[in-house]
Structure formats: structure tokens, C-alpha cells
C-alpha positions in Angstrom: 116.8 70.9 49.0 118.2 74.1 50.3 118.5 77.2 48.1 121.9 78.0 46.6 121.8 81.4 48.3 121.4 80.1 51.8 125.1 80.3 52.6 125.0 84.0 51.7 122.0 84.7 53.9 123.4 82.8 56.8 126.6 84.8 56.5 124.6 88.1 56.4 122.7 87.1 59.5 125.8 86.0 61.4 127.7 89.2 60.6 124.7 91.5 61.4 124.2 89.7 64.7 127.8 90.6 65.5 127.0 94.3 64.9 124.0 94.1 67.2 126.2 92.4 69.9 128.9 95.0 69.5 126.2 97.7 70.0 125.1 96.0 73.2 128.6 95.7 74.4 129.3 99.4 73.7 126.2 100.6 75.5 126.5 98.3 78.5 129.2 100.6 79.9 127.2 103.8 79.5 126.0 105.2 82.8 122.3 105.4 83.5 122.3 106.8 87.0 121.8 103.4 88.4 124.5 101.0 89.5 125.3 98.3 87.0 128.3 95.9 87.0 128.6 96.4 83.3 129.6 100.0 84.0 133.1 98.9 84.8 133.5 96.5 81.8 135.8 99.1 80.0 138.1 99.5 83.0 141.6 98.0 82.5 143.9 97.5 85.4 147.7 97.4 85.2 148.2 94.0 86.7 151.8 92.6 86.7 152.6 94.8 83.7 149.5 93.8 81.7 146.4 95.8 81.1 143.8 93.3 82.4 140.0 93.7 82.4 138.7 94.5 85.9 136.3 91.5 85.8 139.3 89.1 85.5 140.9 90.3 88.7 138.0 91.3 90.9 134.3 90.5 91.6 132.1 93.4 90.7 128.6 93.4 92.3 125.8 95.8 92.8 125.4 96.7 96.5 122.3 98.8 95.9 120.8 101.0 93.2 123.5 103.6 93.6 126.5 101.7 94.7 128.9 99.1 93.3 131.2 96.9 95.3 134.5 95.7 93.8 136.3 92.8 95.7 139.7 91.9 94.2 140.8 88.3 94.2 144.3 89.6 95.3 144.2 92.3 98.0 147.5 93.7 96.8 145.9 95.0 93.6 143.3 97.2 95.4 145.2 100.5 94.9 145.8 99.6 91.2 142.1 99.1 90.7 141.3 102.4 92.5 143.8 104.2 90.2 142.4 102.7 87.1 138.8 103.6 88.0 139.9 107.2 88.8 141.8 107.4 85.5 138.8 106.1 83.5 136.4 108.6 81.9 133.5 107.3 83.9 133.7 110.1 86.5 133.5 107.7 89.4 135.3 108.1 92.8 135.9 104.8 94.6 136.6 104.5 98.3 138.5 101.7 100.0 136.6 99.8 102.7 137.8 96.7 104.4 139.6 95.1 101.4 137.1 96.2 98.8 136.2 99.3 96.8 132.8 101.0 97.2 131.8 103.1 94.3 128.8 105.4 94.8 127.2 106.3 91.5 126.3 110.0 91.4 123.0 111.1 89.9 123.3 112.4 86.4 122.4 116.0 85.5 119.9 116.6 82.7 122.7 117.8 80.4 124.7 114.6 81.1 121.7 112.5 80.3 121.2 114.3 77.0 124.9 113.7 76.1 124.7 110.0 77.0 121.5 109.6 75.0 123.1 111.2 72.0 126.1 108.9 72.4 123.7 105.9 72.3 122.1 107.3 69.2 125.5 107.7 67.6 126.5 104.1 68.5 123.2 102.9 67.0 123.9 104.7 63.7 127.4 103.2 63.7 125.8 99.7 64.0 123.4 100.5 61.2 126.3 101.6 58.9 128.1 98.4 59.7 125.1 96.3 58.9 124.6 98.2 55.6 128.2 97.4 54.7 127.5 93.8 55.4 124.5 94.0 53.0 126.6 95.6 50.3 129.4 92.9 50.7 126.9 90.0 50.7 125.1 91.4 47.6 128.5 91.8 45.9 129.4 88.2 46.8 126.1 87.0 45.3 126.7 89.0 42.1 130.2 87.6 41.7 129.0 84.1 42.3 126.2 84.5 39.7 128.8 85.6 37.1 131.2 82.7 37.8 130.1 80.0 35.4 132.8 77.6 36.4 131.0 76.6 39.6 129.2 73.4 40.3 126.1 75.4 41.4 125.3 78.4 39.2 123.0 81.1 40.6 120.1 81.9 38.3 118.6 85.4 37.9 115.8 84.4 40.2 118.3 83.2 42.8 120.0 86.6 42.7 116.7 88.5 43.0 115.6 86.3 45.9 119.0 86.8 47.5 118.8 90.5 47.3 115.3 90.5 48.7 116.2 88.2 51.6 119.4 90.2 52.5 117.3 93.4 52.6 114.8 91.7 54.8 117.6 90.5 57.2 118.9 94.1 57.3 115.5 95.5 58.1 115.0 93.0 60.9 118.4 93.8 62.4 117.9 97.6 62.1 114.6 97.2 64.0 116.5 95.4 66.8 119.0 98.2 67.0 116.2 100.9 67.0 114.4 99.1 69.8 117.7 98.6 71.8 118.6 102.3 71.3 115.1 103.5 72.3 115.2 101.3 75.5 118.7 102.5 76.5 117.8 106.1 75.8 114.7 105.8 78.0 116.7 104.2 80.7 119.2 107.1 80.6 116.6 109.8 80.6 114.5 108.3 83.4 115.3 110.2 86.6 
């Protein structure tokens, strides 16, 4: 028989997993000095009046460690893609070559590396705050459920204590994941 607090724990795990995934999505587009197709994930192209993600209208591939190749599915949108990349805050300068865009990834200065590493640290702190908010909300839900005596399953004091302990353990586990991801991304950025 499963514990009456399981639905609360599963909810906490699911919501904290989303925070970790959001952190990964946000850091994927941060430059590391090496070419990565994820670098262009944030680029939106004005395609037939709609802001469309670049990945939906072109194939982005890594030509070598310092170069990306963008091949649009529709050659007529090549100039629009170029304008969008130039307008992005990525600091990239694409060149048109035989129906595709070649984007050379410039080396990062030490100052740029420190700024990007501090951005990663800031994003990790945002993820931690989001997960702590999840913990607070789930603990509040457990408390409300324990006080509601009109339910089929009433939570005992032991269930509430166990729930609080387990939610805290889930938070620690997810914070450890964020710390590890942050450390790895920072090291990747700082590596010359």
C-alpha cells in the first residue's frame, strides 16, 4: 500500500525536474568558445510574418569546433536568417556561402568568459529559488490536506513529518544536480 503523501512527493519531483530542465535549456545557448548547434536555439526568424525558431526552418550543424553551418529548408529565407542572427545578442557574424550560412565562432576573451560564467551561476540560483518555491508550495499543500478532516484519507502527524522530510530530500537531490550542471558548464566556459 502506498503512502498517502506519495502524490505530493511525485508532484514535487516532477516540478523540480522541470526547473532542472529549464536551467539546461537556458544554459544550452550560452557560448563556450566552441561551436554548438544549441547556441542558435534562442534565434527567432521572421518567417511569413511569424517569429519562428531557427531549428524549424533550417538545419543547424557543427562544421568543426569553431564553425556552424545553417542550411535553410527554403533558400528564400536565407537573408532573413542572416538578419536574425546579426540582430541576436550572440555577437556572431554569419556569411552566406552557396545557399547556406557559415558562422565562425570567435574565441572568447577572459572577461567574456567570466561574464558568461557568472550568468550561469545566476541561472543556477534562479533554478534553486524555483525549487525552493516548489518545496514551500508542496509543504503548504501537505499542511492543508492534514487539516482537512472531510477527506477519505486523513494525513497523520507522522505522515506530515515524513512528507516534510522527503520533500527536503528531493530538494537536496535536485540542488545537487543543479550545482553539478553549473560547475560543468562554468568549467566548459572557462576552458580555453
